[in-house]
C-alpha positions in Angstrom: 0.0 0.0 0.0 1.4 3.4 -1.0 1.6 6.4 1.2 1.6 4.3 4.4 3.7 7.0 6.0 0.8 9.5 5.5 -1.6 7.1 7.3 1.0 6.5 10.0 1.4 10.3 10.6 -2.4 10.8 10.7 -3.0 8.0 13.2 -0.2 9.1 15.5 -1.5 12.6 15.3 -5.0 11.4 16.4 -3.4 9.4 19.2 -1.5 12.5 20.3 -4.6 14.6 20.3 -6.4 12.1 22.5 -3.5 12.1 25.0 -3.4 15.9 25.0 -7.1 16.3 25.6 -7.1 13.6 28.2 -4.2 15.2 30.1 -6.3 18.3 30.8 -4.8 21.6 32.1 -1.5 21.6 34.0 -0.9 23.1 37.4 2.1 25.1 38.8 2.0 27.6 35.9 5.2 29.5 37.1 7.3 26.3 36.6 5.5 25.6 33.4 6.4 29.0 32.1 10.0 28.7 33.2 10.2 25.3 31.5 8.6 26.7 28.3 11.3 29.4 28.2 14.0 26.8 28.8 12.7 24.6 26.0 12.6 27.6 23.6 16.2 28.3 24.4 17.4 24.7 23.9 15.4 24.3 20.7 16.5 27.7 19.4 20.1 26.6 19.6 19.6 22.9 18.7 22.3 20.7 17.3 22.3 20.0 13.6 22.5 16.3 12.8 22.4 14.3 9.5 19.0 13.0 8.2 17.2 16.4 8.7 17.1 15.9 12.5 18.0 18.1 15.4 18.9 17.6 19.1 18.0 20.0 21.8 18.3 18.4 25.3 14.6 19.2 26.0 13.5 15.8 27.4 14.8 16.3 31.0 12.8 19.6 31.2 9.7 17.8 29.8 10.0 15.1 32.4 10.5 17.7 35.1 7.3 19.4 34.0 5.5 16.1 34.4 6.6 16.0 38.1 6.0 19.7 38.9 2.8 20.2 36.9 1.4 16.7 37.0 0.7 14.6 34.0 -0.5 17.6 31.9 2.7 19.5 32.4 4.9 16.9 30.6 2.4 16.6 27.7 2.1 20.4 27.3 5.8 20.9 27.3 6.4 18.0 24.9 3.9 19.5 22.4 5.5 22.9 22.8 8.9 21.4 22.0 7.4 19.7 18.9 5.7 23.0 17.8 9.0 24.9 18.1 10.7 22.3 16.0 8.0 22.4 13.4 8.3 26.2 13.2 12.0 25.8 12.7 11.4 23.4 9.8 9.4 26.2 7.9 6.1 24.8 6.7 6.4 21.1 7.1 3.9 18.9 5.3 0.7 18.2 7.2 1.5 14.5 7.8 4.9 15.5 9.2 3.4 18.0 11.6 0.7 15.5 12.7 3.4 12.9 13.3 5.7 15.3 15.2 2.9 16.5 17.5 1.5 13.1 18.1 4.9 11.6 18.6 5.6 14.2 21.3 2.4 13.7 23.2 2.6 9.9 23.1 6.2 9.8 24.3 5.2 12.2 27.1 2.4 9.8 28.1 4.9 6.9 28.2 7.3 8.9 30.4 4.4 9.9 32.6 3.3 6.3 32.9 6.7 5.4 34.3 6.8 8.4 36.6 3.4 7.6 38.1 4.7 4.2 39.2 7.7 5.7 41.0 7.8 4.2 44.5 8.3 6.6 47.4 11.7 6.7 48.9 15.3 7.6 47.9 15.2 6.3 44.4 13.7 9.3 42.7 16.8 10.0 40.7 17.0 6.4 39.4 13.3 6.4 38.4 13.6 9.8 36.8 16.4 8.5 34.6 14.3 5.4 33.7 11.3 7.6 32.8 13.5 9.9 30.7 15.0 6.8 29.0 11.5 5.4 28.3 10.5 8.7 26.6 13.6 8.6 24.4 13.2 5.0 23.5 9.6 5.6 22.5 10.7 8.6 20.5 13.3 6.6 18.6 10.9 3.7 17.9 8.1 5.9 16.6 10.5 7.8 14.4 11.9 4.5 13.1 8.4 3.5 12.2 8.0 6.6 10.1 11.3 6.3 8.4 10.6 2.6 7.6 7.4 3.6 5.8 9.1 6.3 3.6 9.3 5.5 -0.1 13.0 6.3 -0.2 14.9 3.4 1.5 18.1 5.5 1.8 16.4 7.5 4.6 16.9 4.4 6.9 20.7 4.6 6.4 20.6 8.4 7.3 18.5 7.6 10.4 20.8 4.9 11.6 23.8 7.2 11.2 22.1 10.0 13.1 21.1 7.7 15.9 24.7 6.5 16.3 25.7 10.2 16.7 23.0 10.9 19.2 23.6 8.0 21.6 25.9 10.0 23.9 23.4 12.9 24.0 20.5 10.5 24.9 22.6 9.0 27.7 23.2 12.5 29.0 19.5 13.3 28.8 18.6 10.3 30.8 21.1 11.3 33.6 19.9 14.9 33.5 16.3 13.8 33.6 17.0 11.7 36.7 18.7 14.5 38.4 16.0 17.0 37.6 13.2 14.7 38.7 15.0 13.9 41.9 15.5 17.5 42.7 11.9 18.3 42.1 10.6 15.4 44.2 13.0 16.5 47.1 11.6 20.1 47.0 14.9 21.8 46.2 14.0 24.9 44.0 17.6 26.2 44.0 18.9 22.9 42.7 16.1 22.8 40.1 17.0 26.3 38.9 20.7 25.5 38.8 20.0 22.2 36.9 18.0 24.1 34.2 20.7 26.7 33.9 23.3 24.0 33.4 21.3 22.3 30.7 20.8 25.5 28.8 24.5 26.5 29.1 25.7 23.0 28.1 23.4 23.1 25.1 24.7 26.5 24.0 28.3 25.4 24.4 27.8 22.2 22.5 26.0 24.1 19.8 28.9 26.5 19.4 31.3 23.6 19.1 29.0 22.0 16.6 28.8 25.2 14.6 32.6 25.5 14.6 33.0 22.0 13.4 30.4 22.6 10.8 32.1 25.7 9.5 35.5 24.0 9.3 34.0 21.3 7.0 31.8 23.5 4.8 32.5 25.7 1.8 31.2 29.2 2.4 30.6 29.9 -1.3 28.5 26.9 -2.2 27.5 25.7 1.3 28.6 22.2 0.4 31.1 20.2 2.4 34.7 21.1 1.6 37.7 18.9 1.0 38.1 18.3 4.7 34.5 17.2 5.0 35.1 15.0 1.9 38.1 13.3 3.5 36.3 12.7 6.8 33.2 11.2 5.1 35.3 9.2 2.7 37.2 7.6 5.6 33.9 6.9 7.3 32.6 5.2 4.2 35.7 3.1 4.1 35.3 2.2 7.8 31.7 1.1 7.1 32.9 -1.0 4.2 35.6 -2.8 6.2 33.2 -3.2 9.2 30.0 -4.3 7.5 31.2 -4.8 3.8 28.8 -2.1 2.6 29.9 -0.9 -0.8 29.8 2.8 -1.8 30.4 4.8 -4.9 32.4 7.9 -5.7 31.5 10.4 -8.4 34.0 13.2 -9.4 32.8 16.1 -11.6 34.9 18.9 -13.1 33.3 21.9 -15.0 34.4 22.2 -18.6 36.2 25.4 -19.6 35.4 27.1 -16.3 38.6 29.2 -16.6 37.1 30.8 -19.8 34.1 31.9 -17.7 36.3 33.6 -15.1 38.5 35.2 -17.8 35.5 36.5 -19.9 33.0 37.5 -17.3 34.9 37.9 -14.1 35.1 35.9 -10.8 31.8 37.2 -9.5 30.0 35.5 -12.4 32.1 32.4 -12.0 31.1 32.2 -8.3 27.4 32.5 -9.4 28.0 29.5 -11.7 29.5 27.5 -8.9 26.5 28.2 -6.7 24.1 27.2 -9.4 26.0 23.9 -10.0 26.1 23.2 -6.3 22.3 23.7 -6.0 21.7 21.3 -9.0 23.9 18.6 -7.5 22.2 19.0 -4.1 18.7 18.6 -5.6 19.7 15.5 -7.8 21.2 13.2 -5.1 19.6 11.0 -2.5 19.3 12.3 1.0 21.9 9.8 2.2 24.5 11.0 -0.4 27.2 13.5 0.4 28.0 16.4 -2.0 31.3 18.2 -1.8 33.3 21.0 -3.4 36.9 19.6 -3.4 38.6 22.1 -5.6 38.1 25.3 -7.6 35.6 23.9 -10.1 35.7 20.3 -9.0 33.0 18.5 -7.1 32.5 15.0 -5.6 29.6 12.9 -4.4 29.8 9.9 -2.1 27.0 7.4 -2.6 26.7 4.7 0.0 24.9 1.3 -0.6 24.9 1.4 -4.4 25.7 -1.0 -7.2 27.7 -0.3 -10.4 24.7 0.1 -12.7 22.9 2.4 -10.4 26.1 4.4 -9.8 26.6 4.7 -13.6 23.0 6.0 -13.9 23.4 8.4 -11.1 26.6 9.8 -12.6 24.9 10.3 -15.9 21.9 12.0 -14.2 24.3 14.4 -12.4 26.0 15.3 -15.7 22.7 15.9 -17.4 21.5 18.0 -14.4 24.5 20.3 -14.8 24.4 20.7 -18.5 20.7 20.2 -19.2 19.7 23.8 -18.8 21.7 27.1 -19.2 22.7 29.0 -16.1 21.2 32.5 -15.7 23.6 34.9 -14.0 23.5 38.6 -13.2 23.3 41.1 -16.0 20.8 39.0 -17.8 23.4 36.7 -19.2 22.8 33.1 -19.9 25.7 30.7 -19.9 26.0 27.1 -21.1 27.7 24.9 -18.5 28.8 21.3 -18.9 30.8 18.9 -16.7 33.0 15.9 -17.2 32.1 13.1 -14.8 34.0 10.0 -13.7 33.1 7.4 -11.0 34.5 4.5 -9.0 32.9 1.8 -6.9 34.3 0.3 -3.7 35.5 -2.5 -3.6 35.5 -3.3 -7.3 37.7 -0.4 -8.2 39.8 -0.3 -5.1 39.6 -0.4 -1.3 41.5 2.7 -0.3 41.4 6.4 -1.0 44.2 6.6 -3.5 42.9 3.7 -5.7 39.3 4.8 -5.8 40.0 8.5 -6.3 42.6 7.8 -9.0 40.1 5.5 -10.8 37.3 8.1 -10.7 39.7 11.0 -11.6 41.1 9.1 -14.6 37.5 8.3 -15.8 36.7 12.0 -15.5 39.8 13.0 -17.5 38.8 10.6 -20.3 35.4 12.2 -20.4 36.9 15.7 -20.5 39.1 14.6 -23.5 36.0 13.2 -25.2 34.2 16.5 -24.6 37.1 18.5 -26.1 37.2 16.3 -29.2 33.4 16.6 -29.6 33.6 20.4 -29.3 36.4 20.6 -31.9 34.5 18.4 -34.3 31.4 20.6 -33.8 33.3 23.8 -34.4 34.9 22.3 -37.6 31.5 21.3 -38.9 30.2 24.8 -38.3 33.2 26.2 -40.1 32.6 23.9 -43.1 29.0 25.1 -43.2 30.1 28.7 -43.4 32.5 28.0 -46.2 29.8 26.2 -48.2 27.6 29.2 -47.8 
């Protein structure tokens, strides 16, 4: 059945609405307001992860709201967190919004269910950590269900990669959730306030570190990953191959006669051309693929989990995407841009960086020679037509 992910999103949205209505109105509005401001802060400065996901350390605050404001507090804060994330996504499709809100409410209900069964005594910290972990596990399982129903199977690979990166953050959230719940149950307002401040400051610090790493790996002109990002991701692809024998493809693209563009129209126009090419590459690859600018006018794409025939077809599609339509630049000018493309497949063409890149680069050079020969032949044919006239 097609569009199962739409049905899944609608059903989960309905379940979330039921949970939200059943929870009723929260109590302890001052704490709820403080928690809402905290969630806004951590979501506003969320971490950027692959697979179109983010991480914001909001779960401990949500579970704290469930303790301070009863069951409704956790549900309300979870829905607020989901709404803020939806706003950050800028007009998500209806099924994604329904899924996000429903997912938040259902996960809060699961965490609440654990919290309500907390025995009295000195184990509040432990049970708070367990309840936070239950929220996070439910969140991962529901999101995995959505990803599994998506028509693009490569999203599953992106989700797994993102979850591996987020394991440490989830463990930290479980510990922080346990501490915050324990402080609330013991009636320590100073400790609660200090814990919230620590969460916000930690989130801001990690976000700055994440941004610094992001900027060191990105190309400011095209907003693609740069050569450093390419080298890191290529090594990661090799590690996945040696660890799980998962093949991957490498595509190398070089723009034809790009020096003529710079010499004739200037570097500003050349930069516009590079940005247009980067946009076309970005819109013609799978979500799991990585696109990189590795030189002046040279680009590369890493394509995990792909066979030779599919890799060949993808390379041809990228070549057609670049040269299929002219590029419109400032001044009303229209330029024709083409690219020479080569590719290599691991392990058939090599099992190390040097072998694979050399194979793809040599194939790209052969394509460039063929393009030059075709242009010369076309120019000679046009000259003969002029002489005949």
